[in-house]
PyMOL Python script that loads the backbone (N, CA, C, O; Angstrom):
from pymol import cmd

cmd.read_pdbstr("""\
ATOM      1  N   MET A   1    -147.825  78.871  83.226  1.00  0.00           N
ATOM      2  CA  MET A   1    -147.500  80.174  82.668  1.00  0.00           C
ATOM      3  C   MET A   1    -148.761  80.929  82.272  1.00  0.00           C
ATOM      4  O   MET A   1    -148.847  82.140  82.474  1.00  0.00           O
ATOM      5  N   ALA A   2    -149.729  80.231  81.717  1.00  0.00           N
ATOM      6  CA  ALA A   2    -150.984  80.888  81.338  1.00  0.00           C
ATOM      7  C   ALA A   2    -151.706  81.433  82.554  1.00  0.00           C
ATOM      8  O   ALA A   2    -152.354  82.478  82.490  1.00  0.00           O
ATOM      9  N   LYS A   3    -151.586  80.707  83.677  1.00  0.00           N
ATOM     10  CA  LYS A   3    -152.257  81.158  84.897  1.00  0.00           C
ATOM     11  C   LYS A   3    -151.648  82.465  85.401  1.00  0.00           C
ATOM     12  O   LYS A   3    -152.377  83.362  85.825  1.00  0.00           O
ATOM     13  N   SER A   4    -150.323  82.580  85.359  1.00  0.00           N
ATOM     14  CA  SER A   4    -149.690  83.815  85.827  1.00  0.00           C
ATOM     15  C   SER A   4    -150.024  84.988  84.916  1.00  0.00           C
ATOM     16  O   SER A   4    -150.167  86.119  85.380  1.00  0.00           O
ATOM     17  N   THR A   5    -150.147  84.721  83.627  1.00  0.00           N
ATOM     18  CA  THR A   5    -150.538  85.772  82.694  1.00  0.00           C
ATOM     19  C   THR A   5    -151.956  86.236  82.989  1.00  0.00           C
ATOM     20  O   THR A   5    -152.239  87.434  82.972  1.00  0.00           O
ATOM     21  N   THR A   6    -152.838  85.294  83.257  1.00  0.00           N
ATOM     22  CA  THR A   6    -154.221  85.629  83.592  1.00  0.00           C
ATOM     23  C   THR A   6    -154.273  86.414  84.893  1.00  0.00           C
ATOM     24  O   THR A   6    -155.008  87.396  84.995  1.00  0.00           O
ATOM     25  N   THR A   7    -153.506  85.994  85.882  1.00  0.00           N
ATOM     26  CA  THR A   7    -153.468  86.687  87.168  1.00  0.00           C
ATOM     27  C   THR A   7    -152.949  88.106  86.998  1.00  0.00           C
ATOM     28  O   THR A   7    -153.505  89.043  87.571  1.00  0.00           O
ATOM     29  N   GLU A   8    -151.903  88.269  86.225  1.00  0.00           N
ATOM     30  CA  GLU A   8    -151.352  89.608  85.998  1.00  0.00           C
ATOM     31  C   GLU A   8    -152.342  90.492  85.249  1.00  0.00           C
ATOM     32  O   GLU A   8    -152.462  91.681  85.546  1.00  0.00           O
ATOM     33  N   ALA A   9    -153.042  89.925  84.292  1.00  0.00           N
ATOM     34  CA  ALA A   9    -154.043  90.694  83.551  1.00  0.00           C
ATOM     35  C   ALA A   9    -155.176  91.126  84.478  1.00  0.00           C
ATOM     36  O   ALA A   9    -155.673  92.248  84.380  1.00  0.00           O
ATOM     37  N   ARG A  10    -155.575  90.239  85.367  1.00  0.00           N
ATOM     38  CA  ARG A  10    -156.639  90.584  86.320  1.00  0.00           C
ATOM     39  C   ARG A  10    -156.179  91.674  87.277  1.00  0.00           C
ATOM     40  O   ARG A  10    -156.945  92.582  87.599  1.00  0.00           O
ATOM     41  N   LYS A  11    -154.934  91.589  87.732  1.00  0.00           N
ATOM     42  CA  LYS A  11    -154.394  92.617  88.630  1.00  0.00           C
ATOM     43  C   LYS A  11    -154.339  93.969  87.926  1.00  0.00           C
ATOM     44  O   LYS A  11    -154.684  94.997  88.508  1.00  0.00           O
ATOM     45  N   LYS A  12    -153.904  93.957  86.675  1.00  0.00           N
ATOM     46  CA  LYS A  12    -153.831  95.194  85.901  1.00  0.00           C
ATOM     47  C   LYS A  12    -155.229  95.788  85.718  1.00  0.00           C
ATOM     48  O   LYS A  12    -155.422  96.995  85.864  1.00  0.00           O
ATOM     49  N   ASP A  13    -156.194  94.934  85.399  1.00  0.00           N
ATOM     50  CA  ASP A  13    -157.576  95.379  85.218  1.00  0.00           C
ATOM     51  C   ASP A  13    -158.131  95.970  86.516  1.00  0.00           C
ATOM     52  O   ASP A  13    -158.787  97.011  86.498  1.00  0.00           O
ATOM     53  N   THR A  14    -157.869  95.308  87.626  1.00  0.00           N
ATOM     54  CA  THR A  14    -158.335  95.787  88.934  1.00  0.00           C
ATOM     55  C   THR A  14    -157.720  97.136  89.257  1.00  0.00           C
ATOM     56  O   THR A  14    -158.414  98.044  89.713  1.00  0.00           O
ATOM     57  N   ARG A  15    -156.422  97.271  89.023  1.00  0.00           N
ATOM     58  CA  ARG A  15    -155.729  98.526  89.306  1.00  0.00           C
ATOM     59  C   ARG A  15    -156.312  99.665  88.469  1.00  0.00           C
ATOM     60  O   ARG A  15    -156.514 100.774  88.964  1.00  0.00           O
ATOM     61  N   GLU A  16    -156.579  99.376  87.198  1.00  0.00           N
ATOM     62  CA  GLU A  16    -157.153 100.391  86.317  1.00  0.00           C
ATOM     63  C   GLU A  16    -158.521 100.841  86.816  1.00  0.00           C
ATOM     64  O   GLU A  16    -158.828 102.033  86.794  1.00  0.00           O
ATOM     65  N   LYS A  17    -159.337  99.904  87.262  1.00  0.00           N
ATOM     66  CA  LYS A  17    -160.667 100.246  87.772  1.00  0.00           C
ATOM     67  C   LYS A  17    -160.574 101.080  89.041  1.00  0.00           C
ATOM     68  O   LYS A  17    -161.361 102.007  89.234  1.00  0.00           O
ATOM     69  N   ILE A  18    -159.629 100.764  89.899  1.00  0.00           N
ATOM     70  CA  ILE A  18    -159.425 101.554  91.118  1.00  0.00           C
ATOM     71  C   ILE A  18    -159.024 102.986  90.748  1.00  0.00           C
ATOM     72  O   ILE A  18    -159.533 103.946  91.326  1.00  0.00           O
ATOM     73  N   GLU A  19    -158.120 103.119  89.794  1.00  0.00           N
ATOM     74  CA  GLU A  19    -157.692 104.454  89.365  1.00  0.00           C
ATOM     75  C   GLU A  19    -158.856 105.241  88.764  1.00  0.00           C
ATOM     76  O   GLU A  19    -158.997 106.437  89.019  1.00  0.00           O
ATOM     77  N   LEU A  20    -159.683 104.571  87.970  1.00  0.00           N
ATOM     78  CA  LEU A  20    -160.842 105.257  87.383  1.00  0.00           C
ATOM     79  C   LEU A  20    -161.825 105.698  88.459  1.00  0.00           C
ATOM     80  O   LEU A  20    -162.408 106.778  88.366  1.00  0.00           O
ATOM     81  N   GLY A  21    -162.008 104.872  89.469  1.00  0.00           N
ATOM     82  CA  GLY A  21    -162.853 105.258  90.598  1.00  0.00           C
ATOM     83  C   GLY A  21    -162.297 106.476  91.310  1.00  0.00           C
ATOM     84  O   GLY A  21    -163.048 107.334  91.774  1.00  0.00           O
ATOM     85  N   GLY A  22    -160.979 106.545  91.392  1.00  0.00           N
ATOM     86  CA  GLY A  22    -160.329 107.700  92.006  1.00  0.00           C
ATOM     87  C   GLY A  22    -160.627 108.989  91.263  1.00  0.00           C
ATOM     88  O   GLY A  22    -160.697 110.058  91.869  1.00  0.00           O
ATOM     89  N   LEU A  23    -160.802 108.894  89.961  1.00  0.00           N
ATOM     90  CA  LEU A  23    -161.149 110.082  89.182  1.00  0.00           C
ATOM     91  C   LEU A  23    -162.531 110.602  89.550  1.00  0.00           C
ATOM     92  O   LEU A  23    -162.758 111.812  89.583  1.00  0.00           O
ATOM     93  N   ILE A  24    -163.446 109.692  89.823  1.00  0.00           N
ATOM     94  CA  ILE A  24    -164.795 110.088  90.252  1.00  0.00           C
ATOM     95  C   ILE A  24    -164.703 110.850  91.573  1.00  0.00           C
ATOM     96  O   ILE A  24    -165.348 111.883  91.750  1.00  0.00           O
ATOM     97  N   VAL A  25    -163.905 110.337  92.486  1.00  0.00           N
ATOM     98  CA  VAL A  25    -163.719 110.988  93.788  1.00  0.00           C
ATOM     99  C   VAL A  25    -163.070 112.354  93.595  1.00  0.00           C
ATOM    100  O   VAL A  25    -163.512 113.344  94.178  1.00  0.00           O
ATOM    101  N   LYS A  26    -162.017 112.405  92.773  1.00  0.00           N
ATOM    102  CA  LYS A  26    -161.298 113.652  92.547  1.00  0.00           C
ATOM    103  C   LYS A  26    -162.203 114.725  91.936  1.00  0.00           C
ATOM    104  O   LYS A  26    -162.031 115.916  92.198  1.00  0.00           O
ATOM    105  N   ALA A  27    -163.156 114.297  91.131  1.00  0.00           N
ATOM    106  CA  ALA A  27    -164.086 115.244  90.504  1.00  0.00           C
ATOM    107  C   ALA A  27    -165.175 115.711  91.469  1.00  0.00           C
ATOM    108  O   ALA A  27    -165.999 116.555  91.118  1.00  0.00           O
ATOM    109  N   GLY A  28    -165.178 115.160  92.683  1.00  0.00           N
ATOM    110  CA  GLY A  28    -166.176 115.572  93.671  1.00  0.00           C
ATOM    111  C   GLY A  28    -167.527 114.902  93.476  1.00  0.00           C
ATOM    112  O   GLY A  28    -168.553 115.422  93.914  1.00  0.00           O
ATOM    113  N   LEU A  29    -167.525 113.743  92.814  1.00  0.00           N
ATOM    114  CA  LEU A  29    -168.783 113.073  92.491  1.00  0.00           C
ATOM    115  C   LEU A  29    -168.991 111.779  93.272  1.00  0.00           C
ATOM    116  O   LEU A  29    -169.825 110.956  92.895  1.00  0.00           O
ATOM    117  N   ARG A  30    -168.257 111.597  94.330  1.00  0.00           N
ATOM    118  CA  ARG A  30    -168.291 110.347  95.096  1.00  0.00           C
ATOM    119  C   ARG A  30    -169.695 109.943  95.529  1.00  0.00           C
ATOM    120  O   ARG A  30    -170.020 108.755  95.521  1.00  0.00           O
ATOM    121  N   TYR A  31    -170.517 110.888  95.901  1.00  0.00           N
ATOM    122  CA  TYR A  31    -171.817 110.553  96.485  1.00  0.00           C
ATOM    123  C   TYR A  31    -172.985 110.663  95.503  1.00  0.00           C
ATOM    124  O   TYR A  31    -174.147 110.584  95.902  1.00  0.00           O
ATOM    125  N   GLU A  32    -172.676 110.842  94.235  1.00  0.00           N
ATOM    126  CA  GLU A  32    -173.734 110.903  93.229  1.00  0.00           C
ATOM    127  C   GLU A  32    -174.201 109.496  92.876  1.00  0.00           C
ATOM    128  O   GLU A  32    -173.468 108.520  93.035  1.00  0.00           O
ATOM    129  N   LYS A  33    -175.418 109.417  92.401  1.00  0.00           N
ATOM    130  CA  LYS A  33    -175.963 108.124  91.998  1.00  0.00           C
ATOM    131  C   LYS A  33    -175.193 107.585  90.800  1.00  0.00           C
ATOM    132  O   LYS A  33    -174.736 108.340  89.941  1.00  0.00           O
ATOM    133  N   ARG A  34    -175.062 106.281  90.762  1.00  0.00           N
ATOM    134  CA  ARG A  34    -174.340 105.640  89.661  1.00  0.00           C
ATOM    135  C   ARG A  34    -174.988 105.924  88.317  1.00  0.00           C
ATOM    136  O   ARG A  34    -174.295 106.073  87.311  1.00  0.00           O
ATOM    137  N   SER A  35    -176.304 105.998  88.293  1.00  0.00           N
ATOM    138  CA  SER A  35    -176.985 106.279  87.024  1.00  0.00           C
ATOM    139  C   SER A  35    -176.622 107.679  86.522  1.00  0.00           C
ATOM    140  O   SER A  35    -176.485 107.882  85.316  1.00  0.00           O
ATOM    141  N   LEU A  36    -176.466 108.637  87.424  1.00  0.00           N
ATOM    142  CA  LEU A  36    -176.056 109.979  87.033  1.00  0.00           C
ATOM    143  C   LEU A  36    -174.638 109.946  86.480  1.00  0.00           C
ATOM    144  O   LEU A  36    -174.360 110.534  85.435  1.00  0.00           O
ATOM    145  N   LEU A  37    -173.745 109.259  87.180  1.00  0.00           N
ATOM    146  CA  LEU A  37    -172.357 109.175  86.730  1.00  0.00           C
ATOM    147  C   LEU A  37    -172.265 108.547  85.338  1.00  0.00           C
ATOM    148  O   LEU A  37    -171.542 109.042  84.473  1.00  0.00           O
ATOM    149  N   LEU A  38    -172.991 107.472  85.134  1.00  0.00           N
ATOM    150  CA  LEU A  38    -172.976 106.826  83.831  1.00  0.00           C
ATOM    151  C   LEU A  38    -173.550 107.755  82.769  1.00  0.00           C
ATOM    152  O   LEU A  38    -173.023 107.835  81.660  1.00  0.00           O
ATOM    153  N   GLY A  39    -174.618 108.451  83.102  1.00  0.00           N
ATOM    154  CA  GLY A  39    -175.199 109.407  82.165  1.00  0.00           C
ATOM    155  C   GLY A  39    -174.215 110.507  81.790  1.00  0.00           C
ATOM    156  O   GLY A  39    -174.110 110.876  80.620  1.00  0.00           O
ATOM    157  N   LEU A  40    -173.500 111.027  82.768  1.00  0.00           N
ATOM    158  CA  LEU A  40    -172.489 112.057  82.499  1.00  0.00           C
ATOM    159  C   LEU A  40    -171.427 111.530  81.547  1.00  0.00           C
ATOM    160  O   LEU A  40    -171.053 112.200  80.584  1.00  0.00           O
ATOM    161  N   LEU A  41    -170.949 110.334  81.820  1.00  0.00           N
ATOM    162  CA  LEU A  41    -169.890 109.755  80.999  1.00  0.00           C
ATOM    163  C   LEU A  41    -170.367 109.439  79.582  1.00  0.00           C
ATOM    164  O   LEU A  41    -169.644 109.675  78.614  1.00  0.00           O
ATOM    165  N   LEU A  42    -171.574 108.908  79.464  1.00  0.00           N
ATOM    166  CA  LEU A  42    -172.119 108.620  78.134  1.00  0.00           C
ATOM    167  C   LEU A  42    -172.320 109.894  77.328  1.00  0.00           C
ATOM    168  O   LEU A  42    -172.027 109.936  76.133  1.00  0.00           O
ATOM    169  N   ASP A  43    -172.822 110.932  77.988  1.00  0.00           N
ATOM    170  CA  ASP A  43    -173.021 112.210  77.318  1.00  0.00           C
ATOM    171  C   ASP A  43    -171.681 112.795  76.868  1.00  0.00           C
ATOM    172  O   ASP A  43    -171.556 113.278  75.743  1.00  0.00           O
ATOM    173  N   ALA A  44    -170.695 112.748  77.740  1.00  0.00           N
ATOM    174  CA  ALA A  44    -169.369 113.273  77.389  1.00  0.00           C
ATOM    175  C   ALA A  44    -168.759 112.478  76.241  1.00  0.00           C
ATOM    176  O   ALA A  44    -168.163 113.055  75.332  1.00  0.00           O
ATOM    177  N   ALA A  45    -168.907 111.155  76.281  1.00  0.00           N
ATOM    178  CA  ALA A  45    -168.364 110.316  75.207  1.00  0.00           C
ATOM    179  C   ALA A  45    -168.977 110.702  73.866  1.00  0.00           C
ATOM    180  O   ALA A  45    -168.287 110.759  72.848  1.00  0.00           O
ATOM    181  N   LYS A  46    -170.273 110.964  73.880  1.00  0.00           N
ATOM    182  CA  LYS A  46    -170.969 111.352  72.649  1.00  0.00           C
ATOM    183  C   LYS A  46    -170.481 112.721  72.169  1.00  0.00           C
ATOM    184  O   LYS A  46    -170.284 112.931  70.972  1.00  0.00           O
ATOM    185  N   ARG A  47    -170.289 113.650  73.108  1.00  0.00           N
ATOM    186  CA  ARG A  47    -169.892 115.006  72.742  1.00  0.00           C
ATOM    187  C   ARG A  47    -168.477 115.078  72.190  1.00  0.00           C
ATOM    188  O   ARG A  47    -168.199 115.905  71.322  1.00  0.00           O
ATOM    189  N   ILE A  48    -167.575 114.228  72.676  1.00  0.00           N
ATOM    190  CA  ILE A  48    -166.186 114.326  72.214  1.00  0.00           C
ATOM    191  C   ILE A  48    -165.912 113.524  70.946  1.00  0.00           C
ATOM    192  O   ILE A  48    -164.882 113.721  70.301  1.00  0.00           O
ATOM    193  N   ARG A  49    -166.819 112.626  70.584  1.00  0.00           N
ATOM    194  CA  ARG A  49    -166.613 111.840  69.358  1.00  0.00           C
ATOM    195  C   ARG A  49    -166.501 112.767  68.155  1.00  0.00           C
ATOM    196  O   ARG A  49    -167.461 113.437  67.775  1.00  0.00           O
ATOM    197  N   GLY A  50    -165.323 112.791  67.571  1.00  0.00           N
ATOM    198  CA  GLY A  50    -165.113 113.602  66.379  1.00  0.00           C
ATOM    199  C   GLY A  50    -164.977 115.094  66.639  1.00  0.00           C
ATOM    200  O   GLY A  50    -164.905 115.874  65.689  1.00  0.00           O
ATOM    201  N   ASP A  51    -164.940 115.508  67.891  1.00  0.00           N
ATOM    202  CA  ASP A  51    -164.828 116.934  68.206  1.00  0.00           C
ATOM    203  C   ASP A  51    -163.516 117.169  68.958  1.00  0.00           C
ATOM    204  O   ASP A  51    -163.470 117.140  70.188  1.00  0.00           O
ATOM    205  N   GLU A  52    -162.475 117.396  68.201  1.00  0.00           N
ATOM    206  CA  GLU A  52    -161.139 117.565  68.799  1.00  0.00           C
ATOM    207  C   GLU A  52    -161.069 118.816  69.676  1.00  0.00           C
ATOM    208  O   GLU A  52    -160.317 118.837  70.651  1.00  0.00           O
ATOM    209  N   THR A  53    -161.824 119.839  69.355  1.00  0.00           N
ATOM    210  CA  THR A  53    -161.830 121.057  70.164  1.00  0.00           C
ATOM    211  C   THR A  53    -162.390 120.769  71.557  1.00  0.00           C
ATOM    212  O   THR A  53    -161.831 121.211  72.560  1.00  0.00           O
ATOM    213  N   GLU A  54    -163.486 120.033  71.610  1.00  0.00           N
ATOM    214  CA  GLU A  54    -164.092 119.691  72.908  1.00  0.00           C
ATOM    215  C   GLU A  54    -163.179 118.757  73.689  1.00  0.00           C
ATOM    216  O   GLU A  54    -163.049 118.894  74.906  1.00  0.00           O
ATOM    217  N   LYS A  55    -162.547 117.813  73.008  1.00  0.00           N
ATOM    218  CA  LYS A  55    -161.595 116.921  73.673  1.00  0.00           C
ATOM    219  C   LYS A  55    -160.468 117.719  74.308  1.00  0.00           C
ATOM    220  O   LYS A  55    -160.099 117.492  75.460  1.00  0.00           O
ATOM    221  N   ALA A  56    -159.923 118.663  73.535  1.00  0.00           N
ATOM    222  CA  ALA A  56    -158.818 119.482  74.037  1.00  0.00           C
ATOM    223  C   ALA A  56    -159.266 120.338  75.217  1.00  0.00           C
ATOM    224  O   ALA A  56    -158.528 120.486  76.191  1.00  0.00           O
ATOM    225  N   ARG A  57    -160.463 120.897  75.137  1.00  0.00           N
ATOM    226  CA  ARG A  57    -160.989 121.729  76.220  1.00  0.00           C
ATOM    227  C   ARG A  57    -161.111 120.932  77.508  1.00  0.00           C
ATOM    228  O   ARG A  57    -160.683 121.381  78.572  1.00  0.00           O
ATOM    229  N   LEU A  58    -161.700 119.742  77.404  1.00  0.00           N
ATOM    230  CA  LEU A  58    -161.886 118.910  78.587  1.00  0.00           C
ATOM    231  C   LEU A  58    -160.552 118.378  79.116  1.00  0.00           C
ATOM    232  O   LEU A  58    -160.365 118.268  80.328  1.00  0.00           O
ATOM    233  N   ALA A  59    -159.631 118.051  78.220  1.00  0.00           N
ATOM    234  CA  ALA A  59    -158.303 117.588  78.640  1.00  0.00           C
ATOM    235  C   ALA A  59    -157.569 118.686  79.410  1.00  0.00           C
ATOM    236  O   ALA A  59    -156.870 118.403  80.382  1.00  0.00           O
ATOM    237  N   ALA A  60    -157.727 119.933  78.979  1.00  0.00           N
ATOM    238  CA  ALA A  60    -157.083 121.050  79.673  1.00  0.00           C
ATOM    239  C   ALA A  60    -157.658 121.227  81.076  1.00  0.00           C
ATOM    240  O   ALA A  60    -156.921 121.499  82.023  1.00  0.00           O
ATOM    241  N   ILE A  61    -158.960 121.072  81.206  1.00  0.00           N
ATOM    242  CA  ILE A  61    -159.599 121.156  82.524  1.00  0.00           C
ATOM    243  C   ILE A  61    -159.055 120.055  83.432  1.00  0.00           C
ATOM    244  O   ILE A  61    -158.729 120.303  84.593  1.00  0.00           O
ATOM    245  N   GLY A  62    -158.960 118.850  82.900  1.00  0.00           N
ATOM    246  CA  GLY A  62    -158.441 117.730  83.680  1.00  0.00           C
ATOM    247  C   GLY A  62    -156.979 117.908  84.055  1.00  0.00           C
ATOM    248  O   GLY A  62    -156.587 117.630  85.188  1.00  0.00           O
ATOM    249  N   ALA A  63    -156.179 118.369  83.115  1.00  0.00           N
ATOM    250  CA  ALA A  63    -154.757 118.589  83.389  1.00  0.00           C
ATOM    251  C   ALA A  63    -154.572 119.641  84.481  1.00  0.00           C
ATOM    252  O   ALA A  63    -153.696 119.514  85.336  1.00  0.00           O
ATOM    253  N   GLU A  64    -155.399 120.669  84.443  1.00  0.00           N
ATOM    254  CA  GLU A  64    -155.324 121.711  85.472  1.00  0.00           C
ATOM    255  C   GLU A  64    -155.685 121.123  86.837  1.00  0.00           C
ATOM    256  O   GLU A  64    -155.044 121.439  87.839  1.00  0.00           O
ATOM    257  N   ALA A  65    -156.702 120.274  86.877  1.00  0.00           N
ATOM    258  CA  ALA A  65    -157.113 119.665  88.149  1.00  0.00           C
ATOM    259  C   ALA A  65    -156.005 118.770  88.691  1.00  0.00           C
ATOM    260  O   ALA A  65    -155.759 118.763  89.898  1.00  0.00           O
ATOM    261  N   PHE A  66    -155.337 118.022  87.831  1.00  0.00           N
ATOM    262  CA  PHE A  66    -154.214 117.198  88.289  1.00  0.00           C
ATOM    263  C   PHE A  66    -153.067 118.081  88.758  1.00  0.00           C
ATOM    264  O   PHE A  66    -152.402 117.768  89.746  1.00  0.00           O
ATOM    265  N   GLY A  67    -152.835 119.179  88.054  1.00  0.00           N
ATOM    266  CA  GLY A  67    -151.758 120.089  88.420  1.00  0.00           C
ATOM    267  C   GLY A  67    -151.953 120.727  89.773  1.00  0.00           C
ATOM    268  O   GLY A  67    -150.982 121.016  90.471  1.00  0.00           O
ATOM    269  N   ASN A  68    -153.197 120.951  90.153  1.00  0.00           N
ATOM    270  CA  ASN A  68    -153.490 121.570  91.446  1.00  0.00           C
ATOM    271  C   ASN A  68    -153.143 120.654  92.606  1.00  0.00           C
ATOM    272  O   ASN A  68    -152.963 121.118  93.732  1.00  0.00           O
ATOM    273  N   ASP A  69    -153.046 119.355  92.341  1.00  0.00           N
ATOM    274  CA  ASP A  69    -152.667 118.385  93.380  1.00  0.00           C
ATOM    275  C   ASP A  69    -151.215 117.975  93.282  1.00  0.00           C
ATOM    276  O   ASP A  69    -150.730 117.196  94.103  1.00  0.00           O
ATOM    277  N   GLY A  70    -150.519 118.488  92.289  1.00  0.00           N
ATOM    278  CA  GLY A  70    -149.144 118.100  92.082  1.00  0.00           C
ATOM    279  C   GLY A  70    -148.981 116.729  91.463  1.00  0.00           C
ATOM    280  O   GLY A  70    -147.907 116.132  91.537  1.00  0.00           O
ATOM    281  N   GLU A  71    -150.058 116.220  90.844  1.00  0.00           N
ATOM    282  CA  GLU A  71    -149.978 114.895  90.211  1.00  0.00           C
ATOM    283  C   GLU A  71    -149.643 115.022  88.745  1.00  0.00           C
ATOM    284  O   GLU A  71    -149.533 114.013  88.048  1.00  0.00           O
TER     285      GLU A  71
END
""", "prot")
cmd.dss("prot")
cmd.show_as("cartoon", "prot")
cmd.util.cbc("prot")
cmd.orient("prot")
């Protein structure tokens, strides 16, 4: 039973990583260097910490991008 739980957790983790990679592609950043992508994400994480206005602004941009694809 522990093995199946571990397997399911690994599958869930893998699926989540694939979905996150899809966000990079959707943002048009597929061919950027990994160091740039990490820098963008770290900078954004720092900017949204404690800033609900910035979080809401970025969430609206993302929601609009998903809406344009019907997702």
